[in-house]
Every structure is written in structure tokens, then in C-alpha cells.
Steps between C-alpha positions, in 0.01 A plus 500: 500500500276600207198710595163398356364760259259560214605589145261752343674602177600208278435456128480129425624553145797677653598188693576313175858390565731453199512123559121474489472732199743282309331176611151623409620621161621147431188336647267717294724519192509880515786667314699741718808704402717331760730201456541424869390581853808723526381699198161548666664615822714749309184643342356560848707819523353840419517864595139616520141385533432475126811289431386265775144483369623410151679186625224431754233476228733302276560250777126459560466349152609163635196484733227324305333217691329478837791284618745782419317752717470243777871420493598868492280579801600194702869578444447851637321359805797271569737798497268712712482225763879490517497869596247459781200629305174368645250701292515636144281733297632459148443673166438344162465671160231318301522740204862396445365152423152553355648736239710201388198274468527328839157486665432684825377176655824318416703768674295531816445126544874442485581784740235400753622141481855615570385702801319192633816294451692761699245482779518120508881495502573792731177618665523838322166681470443709189292750309504573127493849348419554133713780357401710200775613264498879504673541160183351344177697489225478760264322263747212485502497880121497515499204260737314732277575799208352307702183438583488869141532627443123544813496718430804719437276801855364462662841455617721783530822304592703194833670436668725245852442367729530196642829361411774746616824339238640265231265631350663811270306731205718392511322162340198673235672712206302353671162533591560864152627581350180357748285691416682822128450443572129457666491842859469380783670686680767298875559474712687246863560412563871557800716578761255371605691188185712490465822704331549838190616313447140391483395865237767564300371201524141621363608838232743387385363164568126518422488875782252558542298817878480456776676302757290315846662516420860598866611526442839342227582751788617720541800269165641621483574876123540490466158336731346762276644772192349339658157452608499863162618634309241295760228569501423129724203431789545255641186338865590449747296290867599556681269255246588231562870560875447466472287185272753330714795610218647706767540772873544444602264779351308790703708745243778474190296421185679627356201687664580832403865466141390446509306825647797688219718362245256642383368164370144475769378264553134416783317320439283194677352198290624202652296209767299682624290210597820320605719793742277684313345788188406692378674812777361721762645265323836508512501879867399500588771246416781742678579826185448707495490877320222684221743592463610138473139386230431756313817403509396134369154591220652712416746222477215250218337696334830593505600133370166375139434410471217750190508724565701818492196728756324280723810499503498878585131500796559267620797707482291815708229334752765394523638854553151633 
């Protein structure tokens, strides 16, 4: 039996399957350096974060119309439902598209429409998190926040992704302060390839409500103590870590150690089209006990931004 759970770390652009990339390239008459779906799939192999990001941004070029963003999002919701996911809080990268001349409104209308389609088909509730690209400067991020202002009531939060090393969270202090003042939840990628100091910065400077990844926090015992005491949620992505060589194998993946340390770790799929599987595949890839699986499912709802009463409802359904 599949346990109900929430997925809290999913990049919609990273759910662009080779078949859809190829189909959208043909639909939109976008030239791509691939002759077939098999060629695309072969390109979805890399050895580090930057190699992945290069193909990730190249693939995004086929996303042009509102319909494209809708179809991408709805396809993800179909796959999430198959894995027992009942709530999602997903990321999108508007700068990846606005820098290509696609309007912010086109992107967000399509994504929101796809989330509504997923709710209608599968009953999955959702929240949308706007991520800023950390390899760009903060002024570019502030410009994106300005574009997003008319949509703040439809956004759940702000996030920070892309190349971590050399781009500390403190680089985006103003943007996150503005987002917080606007009532948006705050999350940030930290401690994936970057050092534990980046996790500290995300907590103390960006005032995040959740840490995305956080693997390298385990290198700092004092940080582990703080994360445990504050019950700060970590959105962990095993297959992503393996694909990007953040871990050498899944046999010694830190997720189970996190649980033993009392950290509120969750399991997620990150960029599943590129990393070999959706959340169900991530769960299956680790030798998890039944109790660990239930703890991860509970943590996913506890770490979500659902209203407290709704969290309790989901936890009760899980217990049942």
C-alpha cells in the first residue's frame, strides 16, 4: 500500500521528460540538437550540478506558450498522484523564461492552470514557490519579485536555487526580506554542494522557513542541534544527490542518519526527469524500514505550509 505524502522539493522545469521536450520542440518549431527522444535521454546524463544545469536550461527553451507550462505541470501532477502524493509545494524558475522573452504572466498562468488540472483529476492540493536563480545578481531577483507582485496572492513562497557554490544565501538578503514583508514563506537551497555555513546564512540572514537539501549540515554538530531543536524541515532528494555526485552511493545516503538524529527530513524528487525517478522511485531506492517510511510521510505534512488544521487532517488520514 502506498502511503499518502506531500512533495516539498520539485522543480517543474526539472520534470520535463524527454518525450515532452521533443514534442514541444516540434509543436513550437524550436531547434534542438537532438534527432530523437533517445538522443535527449542520452543527454540527461551528467556528473555534477553545472553539467545538469546546462542541459536543464537548454531544455527549457522549448517552453514558450501558456499551454506548454500547463501541460508540463499537469503531467507532473499525474505522476505525483501515481506515487500517492496528496499535496505538492512546487518550484518554478521565472527568470529562466523571462530572460528568453517569455512573459511572467504566461509562465504563471500556465503553471497555475496545470496545478488546477491536477486538483481536478486527482484531488491533489498545491502551493507554488517562485525561485530566484542565485547565479544571477540580486537586482535581477528584485526585478522578478516586482513582476510577481500582482500574483503574490497566488504564490506560497519564495525560494533560491541554481548554482550554489560561490553564491551564498546572503547575496539575496534584500529580496528575501521583501518577500517576508509581503507574507511569503521563505525557503532556500543550502548545504547541497555548498558548505554548512550556507545553511547558517539561510537560517539567520534569509530567515527561511525550510531548508532545501541540507545534507552538509551533518558536518556541523552545532548546526544539527539547532535544526533538531527548531524542527526545521529538510527537503532531501536522494536520486538527485546520486546523479550529481553529492553522495557516492545510496548505501550511505544521509537521509536515514538524519532521521536517527531526530531531524525533520523529508524525501522528494527534485528534478525527476533528469535524475531517474519521481518520489516513489526515491523511496524505493533506499532500504527504508516501514517506520522510516511513515516518519518521512508524517514529516512531509508537518513540514508543509498547509494550515495547521489541514496538517492534522492529513496526519489523521496517514495514521488511518
